[in-house]
Residue, then its C-alpha position, 0 to 999 in steps of 0.5 A: x470129286x466126292x471128298x471135300x477140299x479140306x479132307x482132300x488136303x488132309x488125305x494128300x498130306x497123309x499120303x505124302x508120309x508113304x509116297x513121293x509127290x510124283x506118285x500122287x496124281x490129282x489133275x483132271x486128266x489123270x483122274x479121267x484117264x483112270x476112270x476110263x474103261x472099254x465099255x463105259x457107263x453112258x458117256x453123259x454120266x462119265x464124270x459121276x465116276x471119277x476118283x478124287x486122286x490116283x496113286x502110283x505105288x511101287x511096292x507092297x509096302x506102299x500099297x499097304x500104307x495107302x490102304x491103311x491111310x484110306x481105312x483110317x480116313x474112311x476113303x474109298x479105294x479102287x484097284x486099277x490094273x490094265x483097266x480092260x475089264x468090261x463090267x466096271x470093276x475098276x470104275x470108282x463109283x464113290x470117288x476116293x483113291x484109285x491105286x494104279x499098280x502099273x509101276x509094280x511090273x518087275x520080274x522078281x524071280x524066275x525059277x527054272x527048276x520049279x517052272x515058276x515066275x514071281x512078278x509084280x502084279x502090274x506086269x502084263x502077259x505079253x511083256x512077261x512072255x517076251x522075257x520067258x521066251x528066252x528060256x523056252x517058257x511061257x505063261x499061258x494066260x491068254x485073254x482077248x485083251x492079252x496085249x494090255x491086261x495085267x496080272x493083277x487085274x486077272x487075279x481080281x477078276x479071276x480071268x478066263x483064258x482063250x486056251x484054258x481048256x489045256x492050261x487052265x484059267x487064271x485061278x489055275x495058273x496063279x500059284x500064290x500072291x501077296x495081298x493087301x487086306x482092306x485094313x492095310x495088313x499084308x498076307x500071303x495067299x496060296x495053297x496052304x501058305x505055300x509060295x510055289x505049291x499047287x495042291x494043299x489040304x491044309x486049312x481053308x482054300x483061301x486063294x480062291x476067295x481072294x480071286x474074282x472079288x473085283x477089288x472088294x477084298x483088297x489088292x494083289x501086289x506080287x504073284x507067283x505063276x506056273x510056267x509051261x514049255x513054249x509051244x513048238x507047234x500051234x494048229x488053229x483050223x477054222x471050219x465053215x458050216x452051212x448052218x448053226x446046228x451042224x457047227x454046234x454038233x461039231x464043236x461038241x464032238x471036238x471038245x469030247x475027243x480027248x486030244x491032249x493038245x486040245x487048247x480050246x474050241x470056239x463056235x461062231x453063230x450066224x449073227x457073229x459071222x454076219x457082223x465080222x463080214x460087214x464091220x470087223x476091221x480084222x476080218x479075213x474074207x471068207x466064202x459068202x455062203x458061210x453061215x457058222x464057224x468052228x475054230x479048234x486050237x491045239x498047242x504042243x510039240x510038233x510030233x503030238x499036235x499034228x496027229x491030234x490035228x488029223x483026228x480033229x480034222x476027221x471029226x470035223x469032216x464027219x460033221x459036214x465041215x469045210x476047211x477054210x485053208x491055212x491062210x484064213x485059219x492062221x490069220x483069224x486066230x492071230x487076230x483074236x487079240x485085235x478084236x478086243x480093240x477094233x469094234x468101234x462102229x456098227x449099223x443102224x437098222x437102215x444100214x448106216x455106219x455109226x460109231x459104237x462101243x462094245x458091250x457084252x454079256x457072258x455066262x457059263x452055260x452047259x453044252x446041251x443048253x447052248x442052242x436054247x440060250x443062243x435063241x433066247x439071247x438074240x430075241x432079247x437083243x432083237x427086241x431092243x433093236x426094234x425099239x431104238x437104233x441105239x443098239x446093234x446085235x454083233x452076234x455070239x461066241x461060245x468058247x470051251x471052258x474045260x478040256x471035256x467040253x462040259x460048259x462054255x463061256x457064252x457071250x453075246x456082243x452088242x454095239x451101243x451108239x453112245x452118242x445117242x444113249x440117254x437115260x431112257x435107252x440106258x435103262x432099256x439096256x440095263x433091263x436087257x442085261x437083267x433078262x440075259x442073266x435070267x436066261x442063264x440062270x433058268x438054264x442052270x448056268x452062271x451069270x458070268x464065266x469071264x468078265x464078272x457080274x458087278x454091273x447094273x442089270x446082271x448084278x441084281x440076280x447075283x443073290x438069286x444065283x448064289x442063294x445062301x452063299x450071297x449071305x456068306x459073301x456079305x459076312x466075309x465083306x463085313x468081317x474083312x472090310x469093316x469100313x467098306x472102303x474097298x471098291x464100295x458099290x460093287x456086287x451089292x456088297x453095300x448090303x453088308x452094312x445096312x441095318x437088318x442084315x445078318x450079323 
């Protein structure tokens, strides 16, 4: 708790002017539950990142009222949606108020003619798609955390979708949204000021500014989303390879094939295959000589998916691929969401199974740089593992980000034995994260393509990546949030308020 008891009483009294008592949560369990994330800070420091209280608004007006009060009283505000992020965007570093939007989960309008739906940002994609399926439609934002992440969190992180190569990612799928600024003012953000417009040249393109800010520029409360026909057919072949080089060549060829139904491709390296085989609860047994894997995914109508599939099968065969069969292919693709929750254990160097949490680093890397980045990242984690048994290398994925295959979300997964993690080991991990980010920048990539980069370690290099753009970020933060109440401590944006910064 970072607010003195007297000030907390003042805050609660003020919040009662816009919320009912049941919407204001001050108990220890409520506060701990809303500071919990899948890949937490070291457990022994968890209590340092608790909110002073949490609120459960049900409307844009209530969110705006809460933020206005917080701004008047100079109390930090942290938005929380599904809490599934892996870089602590929803973790309150300075206490204050956590705004939990889960009660803002209604479908406000389904427009079948324009193929849009307007929802409260507390709705999750699985629940939304259950409703849309009755109309033969779906919202194709498909993160690994699909069953539990919410639309608002996707906006706040500018999320990445597993099938984004065909349908686009969150930034492409969200047409517009209502947004509460750090002063409590409400604005509508879209192309122009449109609610259902997908392209405008009127003024600055503010929509992207208010996506991916990790809660530092306000809170999205209602969003209008693009809809697509629910796919009639889905094809997700898994191909096995004897070595990484052939698999790498194959995934590039598949992405460049230009099949209209191509929704994505994934490259699993040798470390990832070994990890899945030994410790993944969702693993479907494969032949023991498999060293690397490629999965391609096609969505669409039956009469377009099957011909495209034949083309991709032919390309895979030309690169030495071995098809693993329908059972493994369909099962493994279906397990893509399970893997978000199942990695709960890893192994020491001696092979002992121990409880471990899942941490990962992701970067946007051009196709031609994937082999070099893969090699360098594994060397960094191998060095960690040589020095302590706290860390385990869980291998790497590379996912296509777009339909042409120009760049890939490149991710290394690391198991961390939280119970054995102390400040020394945490500092080793933070340095490793910084080194991983440096490799991405040295290859002209971006520190993150998916999760964001506001956590210790990689965040240190954000100014290096953005250059003059980081100064603009500071200017924007200071102008829109003059009292630094929105999610303070993230993205190094506290520098906007330090003496000597540009004004």
